[in-house]
N, CA, C and O atoms as a DFTB+ gen file, in Angstrom:
788 C
 N C O
     1  1       0.950      -1.090       0.017
     2  2       0.022       0.039       0.078
     3  2       0.819       1.323       0.068
     4  3       1.709       1.516       0.896
     5  1       0.502       2.203      -0.870
     6  2       1.420       3.445      -0.919
     7  2       1.182       4.329       0.048
     8  3       0.029       4.310       0.479
     9  1       2.021       5.208       0.588
    10  2       1.827       5.966       1.723
    11  2       0.947       7.187       1.291
    12  3       1.040       7.710       0.181
    13  1       0.071       7.597       2.290
    14  2      -0.790       8.606       1.909
    15  2      -0.057       9.981       1.587
    16  3       0.779      10.451       2.358
    17  1      -0.402      10.552       0.477
    18  2       0.115      11.644       0.183
    19  2      -0.859      12.771       0.437
    20  3      -2.054      12.707       0.148
    21  1      -0.146      14.013       1.108
    22  2      -1.212      14.996       1.431
    23  2      -0.681      16.326       1.095
    24  3       0.507      16.573       0.891
    25  1      -1.691      17.193       1.053
    26  2      -1.097      18.766       0.653
    27  2      -0.284      19.307       1.733
    28  3      -0.558      18.977       2.887
    29  1       0.612      20.041       1.513
    30  2       1.181      20.855       2.525
    31  2       0.390      21.533       3.459
    32  3      -0.541      22.183       2.984
    33  1       0.513      21.538       4.478
    34  2      -0.301      22.449       5.625
    35  2       0.323      23.688       5.763
    36  3       1.441      23.680       6.278
    37  1      -0.196      24.834       5.387
    38  2       0.391      26.257       5.732
    39  2       0.022      26.561       6.950
    40  3      -1.157      26.507       7.301
    41  1       1.116      26.960       7.829
    42  2       0.874      27.168       9.240
    43  2       1.422      28.606       9.513
    44  3       1.103      29.183      10.552
    45  1       2.225      29.175       8.612
    46  2       2.797      30.509       8.625
    47  2       1.656      31.688       8.067
    48  3       1.061      31.504       7.006
    49  1       1.455      32.766       8.808
    50  2       0.516      33.654       8.253
    51  2       1.173      34.269       6.979
    52  3       0.441      34.368       5.995
    53  1       2.396      34.671       6.882
    54  2       2.797      35.377       5.834
    55  2       2.648      34.553       4.516
    56  3       2.289      35.032       3.441
    57  1       2.991      33.179       4.758
    58  2       2.796      32.387       3.409
    59  2       1.268      32.326       3.071
    60  3       0.978      32.474       1.884
    61  1       0.281      32.133       3.948
    62  2      -1.142      32.332       3.716
    63  2      -1.620      33.559       3.244
    64  3      -2.652      33.512       2.576
    65  1      -1.007      34.839       3.478
    66  2      -1.335      36.027       2.867
    67  2      -0.932      36.276       1.610
    68  3      -1.358      37.221       0.946
    69  1       0.128      35.230       1.112
    70  2       0.472      35.397      -0.286
    71  2      -0.667      35.241      -1.154
    72  3      -0.634      35.748      -2.275
    73  1      -1.798      34.511      -0.706
    74  2      -2.998      34.034      -1.464
    75  2      -4.044      35.007      -1.389
    76  3      -5.046      34.941      -2.101
    77  1      -3.791      36.128      -0.345
    78  2      -5.062      37.054      -0.408
    79  2      -5.177      38.017      -1.631
    80  3      -6.118      38.798      -1.771
    81  1      -4.160      37.895      -2.482
    82  2      -4.037      38.513      -3.785
    83  2      -4.904      37.674      -4.839
    84  3      -4.381      36.614      -5.183
    85  1      -6.006      37.946      -5.342
    86  2      -6.773      37.198      -6.221
    87  2      -5.982      36.859      -7.258
    88  3      -6.000      35.653      -7.506
    89  1      -5.154      37.660      -8.086
    90  2      -4.336      37.350      -9.268
    91  2      -3.364      36.135      -8.931
    92  3      -3.206      35.138      -9.635
    93  1      -2.724      36.419      -7.683
    94  2      -1.876      35.114      -7.374
    95  2      -2.474      33.847      -7.335
    96  3      -1.905      32.848      -7.775
    97  1      -3.821      33.832      -6.728
    98  2      -4.507      32.571      -6.711
    99  2      -4.705      32.041      -8.110
   100  3      -4.379      30.902      -8.445
   101  1      -5.309      33.017      -8.978
   102  2      -5.590      32.728     -10.473
   103  2      -4.290      32.141     -11.062
   104  3      -4.375      31.077     -11.675
   105  1      -3.088      32.751     -10.924
   106  2      -2.011      32.327     -11.481
   107  2      -1.712      30.990     -11.196
   108  3      -1.444      30.181     -12.084
   109  1      -1.750      30.647      -9.713
   110  2      -1.522      29.287      -9.215
   111  2      -2.271      28.368      -9.943
   112  3      -1.737      27.442     -10.552
   113  1      -3.753      28.603      -9.918
   114  2      -4.372      27.611     -10.391
   115  2      -4.361      27.247     -12.059
   116  3      -4.765      26.180     -12.519
   117  1      -3.857      28.274     -12.784
   118  2      -3.610      28.360     -14.100
   119  2      -2.353      27.425     -14.270
   120  3      -2.349      26.487     -15.068
   121  1      -1.323      27.739     -13.488
   122  2      -0.158      27.022     -13.490
   123  2      -0.116      25.564     -13.203
   124  3       0.602      24.744     -13.774
   125  1      -1.059      25.313     -12.151
   126  2      -1.239      23.912     -11.742
   127  2      -1.992      23.099     -12.889
   128  3      -1.689      21.911     -12.992
   129  1      -2.863      23.580     -13.687
   130  2      -3.530      23.005     -14.659
   131  2      -2.645      22.721     -15.899
   132  3      -2.708      21.669     -16.536
   133  1      -1.768      23.811     -16.201
   134  2      -0.825      23.841     -17.434
   135  2       0.394      22.650     -17.193
   136  3       0.963      22.009     -18.076
   137  1       0.583      22.576     -15.893
   138  2       1.965      21.823     -15.614
   139  2       3.228      22.836     -15.494
   140  3       3.838      23.035     -14.443
   141  1       3.517      23.441     -16.735
   142  2       4.600      24.293     -16.719
   143  2       4.141      25.386     -17.680
   144  3       3.335      25.071     -18.555
   145  1       4.587      26.663     -17.595
   146  2       4.296      27.702     -18.380
   147  2       5.219      28.890     -18.003
   148  3       5.882      28.963     -16.968
   149  1       5.163      29.821     -19.012
   150  2       5.800      31.109     -18.871
   151  2       5.142      32.184     -18.329
   152  3       3.932      31.991     -18.210
   153  1       5.579      33.352     -17.928
   154  2       4.817      34.369     -17.391
   155  2       4.003      35.121     -18.641
   156  3       2.933      35.688     -18.420
   157  1       4.545      35.083     -19.849
   158  2       3.895      35.563     -20.974
   159  2       2.776      34.622     -21.244
   160  3       1.719      35.147     -21.595
   161  1       2.819      33.165     -21.132
   162  2       1.703      32.428     -21.496
   163  2       0.587      32.642     -20.412
   164  3      -0.599      32.748     -20.726
   165  1       1.029      32.699     -19.144
   166  2       0.079      33.028     -18.263
   167  2      -0.592      34.144     -18.159
   168  3      -1.737      34.166     -17.707
   169  1       0.072      35.249     -18.586
   170  2      -0.576      36.692     -18.848
   171  2      -1.349      36.546     -19.605
   172  3      -2.421      37.032     -19.243
   173  1      -1.377      36.026     -20.686
   174  2      -2.182      35.821     -21.681
   175  2      -3.552      35.257     -21.342
   176  3      -4.594      35.789     -21.725
   177  1      -3.500      34.166     -20.612
   178  2      -4.544      33.515     -20.149
   179  2      -5.481      34.419     -19.033
   180  3      -6.709      34.440     -18.948
   181  1      -4.612      35.056     -18.321
   182  2      -5.110      35.875     -17.245
   183  2      -5.623      37.264     -17.375
   184  3      -6.166      37.941     -16.502
   185  1      -5.275      37.683     -19.023
   186  2      -5.493      39.007     -19.508
   187  2      -4.759      40.162     -18.439
   188  3      -5.248      41.167     -17.922
   189  1      -3.607      39.672     -18.359
   190  2      -2.629      40.675     -17.410
   191  2      -1.374      40.953     -18.239
   192  3      -1.047      40.292     -19.225
   193  1      -0.713      41.985     -17.748
   194  2       0.756      42.382     -18.332
   195  2       1.651      41.247     -17.991
   196  3       1.641      40.715     -16.881
   197  1       2.479      40.861     -19.036
   198  2       3.560      39.882     -18.473
   199  2       4.347      40.266     -17.438
   200  3       4.792      39.416     -16.667
   201  1       4.648      41.722     -17.270
   202  2       5.555      42.343     -16.205
   203  2       4.812      41.875     -14.747
   204  3       5.395      41.282     -13.839
   205  1       3.619      42.219     -14.744
   206  2       2.740      42.069     -13.450
   207  2       2.767      40.567     -13.043
   208  3       2.924      40.305     -11.850
   209  1       2.622      39.533     -13.975
   210  2       2.617      38.345     -13.926
   211  2       3.654      37.930     -13.448
   212  3       3.546      37.194     -12.468
   213  1       4.855      38.215     -13.906
   214  2       6.183      37.893     -13.471
   215  2       6.410      38.336     -11.894
   216  3       6.915      37.536     -11.107
   217  1       6.051      39.511     -11.530
   218  2       6.259      39.865     -10.176
   219  2       5.408      38.967      -9.309
   220  3       5.919      38.557      -8.267
   221  1       4.273      38.639      -9.586
   222  2       3.543      37.669      -8.851
   223  2       3.988      36.369      -8.675
   224  3       3.983      35.790      -7.589
   225  1       4.406      35.861      -9.814
   226  2       5.083      34.528      -9.702
   227  2       6.057      34.474      -8.864
   228  3       6.119      33.594      -8.006
   229  1       7.073      35.544      -9.022
   230  2       8.374      35.722      -8.099
   231  2       7.754      35.854      -6.581
   232  3       8.417      35.370      -5.664
   233  1       6.677      36.405      -6.331
   234  2       6.248      36.402      -4.985
   235  2       5.810      35.100      -4.401
   236  3       6.066      34.705      -3.264
   237  1       5.020      34.393      -5.448
   238  2       4.686      32.927      -5.160
   239  2       6.009      32.012      -4.787
   240  3       6.097      31.247      -3.826
   241  1       6.845      32.236      -5.615
   242  2       8.088      31.636      -5.525
   243  2       8.785      31.929      -4.008
   244  3       9.204      31.023      -3.288
   245  1       8.821      33.093      -3.727
   246  2       9.341      33.396      -2.319
   247  2       8.712      32.693      -1.283
   248  3       9.266      32.489      -0.202
   249  1       7.636      32.330      -1.548
   250  2       6.675      31.699      -0.453
   251  2       6.776      30.136      -0.550
   252  3       6.385      29.433       0.381
   253  1       7.261      29.658      -1.592
   254  2       7.588      28.212      -1.813
   255  2       6.396      27.482      -2.608
   256  3       6.338      26.252      -2.593
   257  1       5.466      28.232      -3.287
   258  2       4.392      27.716      -4.000
   259  2       4.635      27.437      -5.359
   260  3       4.030      26.513      -5.901
   261  1       5.510      28.180      -6.019
   262  2       5.910      27.860      -7.291
   263  2       7.458      27.872      -7.375
   264  3       8.182      28.334      -6.493
   265  1       7.866      27.341      -8.479
   266  2       9.445      27.170      -8.679
   267  2       9.850      27.124     -10.060
   268  3       9.073      26.660     -10.895
   269  1      10.997      27.559     -10.390
   270  2      11.332      27.487     -11.755
   271  2      11.195      26.050     -12.296
   272  3      11.466      25.167     -11.482
   273  1      10.799      25.643     -13.604
   274  2      10.819      24.290     -14.098
   275  2      12.303      24.282     -14.816
   276  3      12.768      25.111     -15.599
   277  1      12.905      23.057     -14.287
   278  2      14.088      22.940     -14.953
   279  2      14.159      22.330     -16.228
   280  3      13.238      21.535     -16.418
   281  1      15.023      22.460     -17.232
   282  2      15.040      21.847     -18.400
   283  2      13.990      22.370     -19.622
   284  3      13.697      21.717     -20.624
   285  1      13.577      23.519     -19.326
   286  2      12.694      24.372     -20.123
   287  2      13.229      25.690     -20.612
   288  3      13.918      26.375     -19.856
   289  1      12.942      26.089     -21.862
   290  2      13.540      27.505     -22.144
   291  2      14.745      27.139     -22.899
   292  3      15.638      26.487     -22.359
   293  1      14.824      27.566     -24.249
   294  2      16.007      27.248     -25.164
   295  2      16.861      28.078     -25.101
   296  3      18.020      27.705     -25.283
   297  1      16.594      29.451     -24.829
   298  2      17.712      30.415     -24.973
   299  2      18.044      31.131     -23.743
   300  3      18.749      32.140     -23.739
   301  1      17.456      30.522     -22.545
   302  2      18.015      31.036     -21.307
   303  2      17.245      32.268     -20.891
   304  3      17.164      32.593     -19.707
   305  1      16.720      32.904     -21.803
   306  2      15.852      34.145     -21.555
   307  2      14.388      33.832     -20.976
   308  3      13.812      34.523     -20.136
   309  1      13.925      32.749     -21.533
   310  2      12.598      32.206     -21.231
   311  2      12.492      31.592     -19.858
   312  3      13.071      30.525     -19.656
   313  1      11.809      32.168     -18.907
   314  2      11.733      31.583     -17.575
   315  2      10.412      30.678     -17.367
   316  3       9.321      31.225     -17.206
   317  1      10.546      29.293     -17.375
   318  2       9.395      28.494     -17.240
   319  2       9.115      28.180     -15.704
   320  3      10.043      28.025     -14.910
   321  1       7.925      28.107     -15.379
   322  2       7.318      28.052     -13.944
   323  2       6.535      26.520     -13.799
   324  3       6.024      25.904     -14.735
   325  1       6.582      26.144     -12.561
   326  2       5.609      25.128     -12.313
   327  2       5.289      25.069     -10.852
   328  3       6.082      25.625     -10.092
   329  1       4.253      24.483     -10.362
   330  2       4.018      24.604      -8.938
   331  2       5.064      23.656      -8.061
   332  3       5.642      22.673      -8.526
   333  1       5.164      24.041      -6.995
   334  2       6.114      23.439      -6.209
   335  2       5.865      22.114      -5.736
   336  3       6.796      21.364      -5.446
   337  1       4.500      21.735      -5.626
   338  2       4.162      20.432      -5.336
   339  2       2.803      20.080      -5.980
   340  3       1.830      20.823      -5.854
   341  1       2.774      19.056      -6.595
   342  2       1.581      18.555      -7.124
   343  2       0.404      18.268      -6.184
   344  3      -0.754      18.207      -6.597
   345  1       0.754      18.091      -4.885
   346  2      -0.099      17.697      -3.887
   347  2      -1.056      18.910      -3.464
   348  3      -2.132      18.809      -2.875
   349  1      -0.378      20.163      -3.928
   350  2      -0.933      21.479      -3.498
   351  2      -0.724      21.825      -2.225
   352  3       0.341      21.511      -1.694
   353  1      -1.684      22.514      -1.538
   354  2      -1.543      22.864      -0.113
   355  2      -2.798      23.137       0.538
   356  3      -3.790      23.279      -0.176
   357  1      -2.902      23.233       1.810
   358  2      -4.183      23.516       2.624
   359  2      -3.689      24.366       3.873
   360  3      -2.575      24.812       4.147
   361  1      -4.898      24.432       4.528
   362  2      -4.512      25.143       5.991
   363  2      -5.900      24.881       6.794
   364  3      -6.993      24.706       6.254
   365  1      -5.631      24.888       8.246
   366  2      -6.630      24.797       9.096
   367  2      -7.070      26.276       9.478
   368  3      -6.224      27.132       9.738
   369  1      -8.226      26.496       9.496
   370  2      -8.607      27.901      10.018
   371  2      -8.147      28.077      11.438
   372  3      -7.632      29.113      11.858
   373  1      -8.356      27.061      12.104
   374  2      -7.972      27.229      13.688
   375  2      -6.517      27.561      13.764
   376  3      -6.217      28.104      14.827
   377  1      -5.461      27.369      12.867
   378  2      -4.314      27.899      12.984
   379  2      -3.988      29.393      12.807
   380  3      -2.840      29.829      12.890
   381  1      -5.064      30.141      12.560
   382  2      -4.845      31.487      12.224
   383  2      -5.875      32.290      12.685
   384  3      -5.681      33.505      12.717
   385  1      -7.014      31.799      13.074
   386  2      -8.237      32.505      13.436
   387  2      -8.005      33.169      14.842
   388  3      -8.850      33.984      15.212
   389  1      -6.963      32.901      15.636
   390  2      -6.947      33.595      17.111
   391  2      -6.428      34.954      17.021
   392  3      -6.295      35.568      18.080
   393  1      -6.096      35.550      15.863
   394  2      -5.884      36.970      15.919
   395  2      -6.751      37.615      14.686
   396  3      -7.019      36.979      13.667
   397  1      -7.118      38.857      14.906
   398  2      -7.859      39.503      13.814
   399  2      -6.989      39.387      12.426
   400  3      -7.567      38.991      11.413
   401  1      -5.796      39.683      12.390
   402  2      -5.204      39.418      11.183
   403  2      -5.099      38.155      10.650
   404  3      -5.123      38.052       9.424
   405  1      -4.993      37.211      11.310
   406  2      -5.235      35.890      10.850
   407  2      -6.566      35.431      10.356
   408  3      -6.714      34.761       9.334
   409  1      -7.418      35.787      11.056
   410  2      -8.832      35.536      10.753
   411  2      -9.275      36.338       9.422
   412  3     -10.028      35.819       8.598
   413  1      -8.751      37.646       9.273
   414  2      -8.974      38.151       7.936
   415  2      -8.290      37.619       6.727
   416  3      -8.791      37.634       5.602
   417  1      -7.037      37.116       7.045
   418  2      -6.389      36.290       5.907
   419  2      -7.348      35.120       5.515
   420  3      -7.822      34.948       4.392
   421  1      -7.561      34.335       6.629
   422  2      -8.445      33.223       6.391
   423  2      -9.523      33.458       5.561
   424  3      -9.752      32.713       4.608
   425  1     -10.311      34.554       5.861
   426  2     -11.566      34.907       5.316
   427  2     -11.374      35.225       3.818
   428  3     -12.187      34.901       2.953
   429  1     -10.096      35.962       3.568
   430  2      -9.878      36.517       2.224
   431  2      -9.432      35.365       1.276
   432  3      -9.740      35.329       0.085
   433  1      -8.648      34.392       1.938
   434  2      -8.168      33.213       1.087
   435  2      -9.429      32.345       0.654
   436  3      -9.776      32.045      -0.488
   437  1     -10.023      32.021       1.870
   438  2     -11.163      31.229       1.691
   439  2     -12.173      31.761       0.718
   440  3     -12.597      31.012      -0.162
   441  1     -12.532      32.828       0.800
   442  2     -13.594      33.458      -0.233
   443  2     -12.902      33.619      -1.733
   444  3     -13.575      33.422      -2.745
   445  1     -11.742      33.928      -1.780
   446  2     -10.950      33.804      -3.171
   447  2     -10.959      32.482      -3.785
   448  3     -11.153      32.408      -4.998
   449  1     -10.749      31.306      -3.010
   450  2     -10.832      30.073      -3.488
   451  2     -12.299      29.890      -3.998
   452  3     -12.483      29.533      -5.161
   453  1     -13.238      30.103      -3.239
   454  2     -14.694      30.041      -3.528
   455  2     -15.052      30.661      -4.932
   456  3     -15.557      30.111      -5.911
   457  1     -14.597      32.120      -4.728
   458  2     -14.941      32.854      -5.945
   459  2     -14.225      32.201      -7.150
   460  3     -14.906      31.939      -8.141
   461  1     -13.029      31.945      -7.144
   462  2     -12.435      31.241      -8.216
   463  2     -13.274      29.975      -8.661
   464  3     -13.509      29.793      -9.855
   465  1     -13.651      29.240      -7.837
   466  2     -14.371      27.881      -8.202
   467  2     -15.680      28.346      -8.820
   468  3     -16.051      27.903      -9.906
   469  1     -16.338      29.188      -8.169
   470  2     -17.696      29.551      -8.579
   471  2     -17.589      30.094     -10.215
   472  3     -18.406      29.788     -11.083
   473  1     -16.526      30.869     -10.398
   474  2     -16.490      31.580     -11.667
   475  2     -16.134      30.495     -12.665
   476  3     -16.629      30.584     -13.789
   477  1     -15.363      29.523     -12.392
   478  2     -14.919      28.241     -13.146
   479  2     -16.265      27.603     -13.703
   480  3     -16.563      27.394     -14.879
   481  1     -17.032      27.336     -12.500
   482  2     -18.285      26.727     -12.897
   483  2     -19.426      27.405     -13.684
   484  3     -20.135      26.768     -14.463
   485  1     -19.581      28.785     -13.437
   486  2     -20.259      29.611     -14.329
   487  2     -19.816      29.698     -15.565
   488  3     -20.636      29.736     -16.482
   489  1     -18.334      29.751     -15.842
   490  2     -17.957      29.574     -17.368
   491  2     -18.500      28.298     -17.918
   492  3     -19.201      28.298     -18.930
   493  1     -18.171      27.145     -17.228
   494  2     -18.631      25.981     -17.812
   495  2     -20.359      25.925     -18.221
   496  3     -20.760      25.429     -19.273
   497  1     -21.128      26.440     -17.331
   498  2     -22.486      26.604     -17.527
   499  2     -22.796      27.595     -18.638
   500  3     -23.901      27.481     -19.169
   501  1     -22.089      28.419     -19.006
   502  2     -22.198      29.366     -20.138
   503  2     -21.846      28.636     -21.314
   504  3     -22.413      28.888     -22.378
   505  1     -20.933      27.723     -21.224
   506  2     -20.455      27.081     -22.394
   507  2     -20.843      25.771     -22.627
   508  3     -20.154      25.045     -23.343
   509  1     -21.987      25.339     -22.044
   510  2     -22.212      23.702     -22.067
   511  2     -22.667      23.350     -23.521
   512  3     -22.377      22.204     -23.864
   513  1     -23.301      24.090     -24.407
   514  2     -23.547      23.594     -25.559
   515  2     -22.180      23.401     -26.356
   516  3     -22.161      22.426     -27.108
   517  1     -21.200      24.078     -26.307
   518  2     -19.989      23.885     -26.974
   519  2     -19.279      22.453     -26.363
   520  3     -18.431      21.877     -27.044
   521  1     -19.636      21.994     -25.204
   522  2     -19.011      20.746     -24.882
   523  2     -19.661      19.583     -25.378
   524  3     -19.092      18.509     -25.182
   525  1     -20.853      19.595     -26.042
   526  2     -21.442      18.370     -26.508
   527  2     -22.083      17.377     -25.443
   528  3     -21.778      17.331     -24.251
   529  1     -22.948      16.658     -26.038
   530  2     -23.818      15.713     -25.228
   531  2     -23.015      14.781     -24.284
   532  3     -23.374      14.597     -23.121
   533  1     -21.880      14.178     -24.841
   534  2     -20.942      13.327     -23.905
   535  2     -20.458      13.894     -22.802
   536  3     -20.415      13.279     -21.736
   537  1     -20.057      15.079     -22.934
   538  2     -19.431      15.772     -21.806
   539  2     -20.513      16.367     -20.892
   540  3     -20.265      16.371     -19.686
   541  1     -21.772      16.909     -21.350
   542  2     -22.644      17.272     -20.290
   543  2     -23.239      16.390     -19.842
   544  3     -23.722      16.651     -18.741
   545  1     -23.457      15.289     -20.265
   546  2     -23.946      13.985     -19.628
   547  2     -23.298      13.334     -18.523
   548  3     -23.835      12.814     -17.545
   549  1     -21.964      13.437     -18.825
   550  2     -21.091      13.087     -17.834
   551  2     -20.768      14.123     -16.604
   552  3     -20.295      13.698     -15.550
   553  1     -21.016      15.320     -16.780
   554  2     -20.924      16.253     -15.809
   555  2     -21.869      16.148     -14.649
   556  3     -22.935      15.558     -14.821
   557  1     -21.570      16.671     -13.475
   558  2     -22.545      16.451     -12.422
   559  2     -22.423      17.521     -11.382
   560  3     -21.354      18.107     -11.214
   561  1     -23.396      17.763     -10.745
   562  2     -23.670      18.789      -9.652
   563  2     -24.416      18.074      -8.566
   564  3     -25.533      17.750      -8.970
   565  1     -24.190      17.725      -7.362
   566  2     -24.951      17.171      -6.452
   567  2     -24.901      17.855      -5.002
   568  3     -23.925      18.472      -4.574
   569  1     -26.032      17.663      -4.356
   570  2     -25.840      17.948      -2.962
   571  2     -26.548      17.060      -2.091
   572  3     -27.657      16.570      -2.306
   573  1     -25.713      16.870      -0.952
   574  2     -26.391      15.817      -0.001
   575  2     -26.476      16.540       1.252
   576  3     -25.576      17.289       1.633
   577  1     -27.661      16.303       1.967
   578  2     -27.781      16.979       3.098
   579  2     -27.759      15.794       4.435
   580  3     -28.781      15.141       4.646
   581  1     -26.637      15.609       5.211
   582  2     -26.393      14.809       6.098
   583  2     -26.258      15.221       7.445
   584  3     -26.082      16.404       7.735
   585  1     -26.338      14.230       8.364
   586  2     -26.464      14.595       9.769
   587  2     -24.884      13.767      10.249
   588  3     -24.789      12.544      10.140
   589  1     -23.952      14.454      10.670
   590  2     -22.599      14.026      10.901
   591  2     -22.232      14.418      11.986
   592  3     -22.963      15.276      12.481
   593  1     -21.048      14.010      12.775
   594  2     -20.335      14.531      13.679
   595  2     -19.159      15.267      13.043
   596  3     -19.017      15.147      11.826
   597  1     -18.426      15.907      13.636
   598  2     -17.117      16.386      13.295
   599  2     -16.191      15.325      12.779
   600  3     -15.669      15.439      11.670
   601  1     -15.984      14.326      13.538
   602  2     -15.140      13.254      13.303
   603  2     -15.681      12.465      12.010
   604  3     -14.900      11.991      11.185
   605  1     -17.048      12.362      11.900
   606  2     -17.375      11.763      10.504
   607  2     -17.191      12.385       9.345
   608  3     -16.763      11.866       8.314
   609  1     -17.574      13.719       9.532
   610  2     -17.141      14.655       8.331
   611  2     -15.823      14.590       8.057
   612  3     -15.518      14.468       6.871
   613  1     -14.869      14.646       8.960
   614  2     -13.326      14.606       8.684
   615  2     -13.017      13.253       7.944
   616  3     -12.274      13.201       6.964
   617  1     -13.670      12.121       8.515
   618  2     -13.446      10.809       7.813
   619  2     -14.029      10.871       6.401
   620  3     -13.351      10.396       5.490
   621  1     -15.200      11.401       6.136
   622  2     -15.855      11.494       4.808
   623  2     -14.695      12.327       3.860
   624  3     -14.407      11.965       2.720
   625  1     -14.217      13.255       4.397
   626  2     -13.172      13.919       3.623
   627  2     -12.008      13.341       3.127
   628  3     -11.476      13.604       2.049
   629  1     -11.591      12.442       4.069
   630  2     -10.403      11.615       3.769
   631  2     -10.750      10.758       2.784
   632  3     -10.014      10.649       1.804
   633  1     -11.968       9.991       2.898
   634  2     -12.420       9.018       1.796
   635  2     -12.470       9.844       0.428
   636  3     -11.859       9.410      -0.549
   637  1     -13.140      10.941       0.364
   638  2     -13.252      11.557      -0.782
   639  2     -12.034      12.149      -1.508
   640  3     -11.964      12.205      -2.735
   641  1     -11.100      12.578      -0.692
   642  2      -9.710      12.820      -1.198
   643  2      -8.984      11.561      -1.658
   644  3      -8.152      11.687      -2.556
   645  1      -9.215      10.370      -1.136
   646  2      -8.569       9.107      -1.702
   647  2      -9.244       8.900      -3.177
   648  3      -8.552       8.691      -4.173
   649  1     -10.468       8.970      -3.202
   650  2     -11.167       8.674      -4.361
   651  2     -10.663       9.646      -5.385
   652  3     -10.258       9.180      -6.450
   653  1     -10.639      10.929      -5.192
   654  2     -10.314      11.916      -6.295
   655  2      -8.798      11.817      -6.568
   656  3      -8.397      11.989      -7.719
   657  1      -8.009      11.571      -5.650
   658  2      -6.546      11.251      -5.742
   659  2      -6.279      10.193      -6.826
   660  3      -5.423      10.361      -7.695
   661  1      -7.106       9.013      -6.729
   662  2      -6.871       7.787      -7.488
   663  2      -7.200       8.109      -8.863
   664  3      -6.542       7.624      -9.783
   665  1      -8.346       9.034      -9.100
   666  2      -8.701       9.351     -10.510
   667  2      -7.634      10.364     -11.132
   668  3      -7.324      10.351     -12.324
   669  1      -7.124      11.222     -10.208
   670  2      -6.200      12.299     -10.790
   671  2      -4.865      11.301     -11.097
   672  3      -4.111      11.737     -11.966
   673  1      -4.552      10.218     -10.577
   674  2      -3.141       9.632     -10.682
   675  2      -3.526       8.677     -12.085
   676  3      -2.697       8.361     -12.939
   677  1      -4.792       8.353     -12.097
   678  2      -5.164       7.556     -13.368
   679  2      -5.147       8.594     -14.637
   680  3      -4.647       8.185     -15.684
   681  1      -5.614       9.765     -14.584
   682  2      -5.361      10.453     -15.568
   683  2      -4.032      11.102     -16.052
   684  3      -3.816      11.393     -17.228
   685  1      -3.211      11.287     -15.077
   686  2      -1.840      11.643     -15.065
   687  2      -1.058      10.373     -15.648
   688  3      -0.065      10.659     -16.316
   689  1      -1.331       9.117     -15.508
   690  2      -0.692       8.192     -16.063
   691  2      -1.092       7.884     -17.415
   692  3      -0.265       7.423     -18.202
   693  1      -2.366       8.112     -17.774
   694  2      -2.653       7.940     -19.215
   695  2      -2.014       9.154     -20.027
   696  3      -1.575       8.975     -21.164
   697  1      -1.984      10.297     -19.447
   698  2      -1.296      11.368     -20.112
   699  2       0.223      10.997     -20.489
   700  3       0.755      11.323     -21.549
   701  1       0.799      10.311     -19.526
   702  2       2.185      10.131     -19.536
   703  2       2.377       9.041     -20.610
   704  3       3.421       9.058     -21.264
   705  1       1.413       8.060     -20.848
   706  2       1.398       6.931     -21.746
   707  2       0.872       7.485     -23.285
   708  3       0.608       6.801     -24.273
   709  1       0.825       8.720     -23.150
   710  2       0.342       9.407     -24.473
   711  2      -1.104       9.058     -24.823
   712  3      -1.605       9.316     -25.917
   713  1      -1.721       8.468     -23.839
   714  2      -3.294       8.308     -24.133
   715  2      -4.209       9.519     -23.689
   716  3      -4.886       9.570     -22.662
   717  1      -4.081      10.552     -24.743
   718  2      -4.795      11.865     -24.425
   719  2      -6.048      11.807     -25.346
   720  3      -6.686      12.856     -25.442
   721  1      -6.487      10.715     -26.040
   722  2      -7.732      10.930     -26.850
   723  2      -8.889      11.189     -26.021
   724  3      -9.103      10.485     -25.034
   725  1      -9.746      12.262     -26.385
   726  2     -10.879      12.599     -25.521
   727  2     -10.671      13.139     -24.085
   728  3     -11.646      13.365     -23.368
   729  1      -9.422      13.343     -23.669
   730  2      -9.095      14.073     -22.303
   731  2      -9.078      15.259     -22.253
   732  3      -8.502      15.903     -23.130
   733  1      -9.797      15.938     -21.062
   734  2      -9.862      17.383     -20.974
   735  2      -9.562      17.534     -19.362
   736  3      -9.599      16.635     -18.522
   737  1      -9.265      18.869     -19.178
   738  2      -9.088      19.107     -17.587
   739  2     -10.405      19.035     -17.089
   740  3     -11.324      19.562     -17.716
   741  1     -10.592      18.443     -16.038
   742  2     -11.852      18.193     -15.365
   743  2     -11.750      18.778     -13.815
   744  3     -10.896      18.331     -13.049
   745  1     -12.613      19.731     -13.441
   746  2     -12.506      20.210     -12.175
   747  2     -13.599      19.725     -11.251
   748  3     -14.767      19.967     -11.555
   749  1     -13.289      19.008     -10.060
   750  2     -14.214      18.497      -9.103
   751  2     -13.978      19.522      -7.932
   752  3     -12.880      19.967      -7.597
   753  1     -15.167      19.814      -7.382
   754  2     -15.320      20.707      -6.329
   755  2     -16.152      20.121      -5.292
   756  3     -17.347      19.952      -5.534
   757  1     -15.591      19.741      -3.996
   758  2     -16.300      19.024      -3.141
   759  2     -16.339      20.028      -1.837
   760  3     -15.318      20.566      -1.409
   761  1     -17.595      20.207      -1.282
   762  2     -17.636      21.190      -0.202
   763  2     -18.222      20.140       0.958
   764  3     -18.904      19.159       0.660
   765  1     -17.873      20.473       2.247
   766  2     -18.623      19.817       3.446
   767  2     -18.393      20.763       4.584
   768  3     -17.328      21.108       5.096
   769  1     -19.543      21.083       4.847
   770  2     -19.627      22.222       6.175
   771  2     -20.936      22.158       6.911
   772  3     -21.977      21.918       6.298
   773  1     -20.915      22.363       8.190
   774  2     -22.063      22.485       8.909
   775  2     -22.982      23.552       8.551
   776  3     -22.579      24.570       7.988
   777  1     -24.295      23.347       8.878
   778  2     -25.152      24.434       8.738
   779  2     -26.471      24.326       9.560
   780  3     -26.785      23.183       9.893
   781  1     -27.171      25.200       9.882
   782  2     -28.478      25.140      10.674
   783  2     -29.465      25.729       9.894
   784  3     -29.372      26.901       9.527
   785  1     -30.546      24.901       9.566
   786  2     -31.593      25.334       8.853
   787  2     -32.608      26.492       9.440
   788  3     -33.565      26.874       8.767
């Protein structure tokens, strides 16, 4: 059995605050999906100036979220980037919410993540006709209302992460084997949180 791979847990407030900038969050997501890219390529996708994108990539690199991609760039002037870890990163609210500054950073980053995910899903909804029947029939959106304890919710999160990790690894192995026929990037958003009706 393979060891469980987990996202890096951010515990330093200055690192978390690097993602309070929405453009940095967008660039990180774009780079994660691309695998490797230059600032110019990311700037085109983000609709921003390459110099601004370069600045924010360097800031993300200072905090260990992205790194230069080795073996890329033919002439040495082209700087290629990649995310520092394919496992991504995460944080626990409780590590930061004991101070007003930490609570504000958690709120800003969490809302930024949600806004990015919601915008991505809205874009899909606006473009469903372009994807065709096969993709639209395969896409899903579900909601379940459950009665759980905090421990059960945490256990369910672990199980869902294992399932999505297995499917991510399967897609990566297929791309490595050059089995790309019919493959697209797929975004899966899972949320689990308490509420009171």
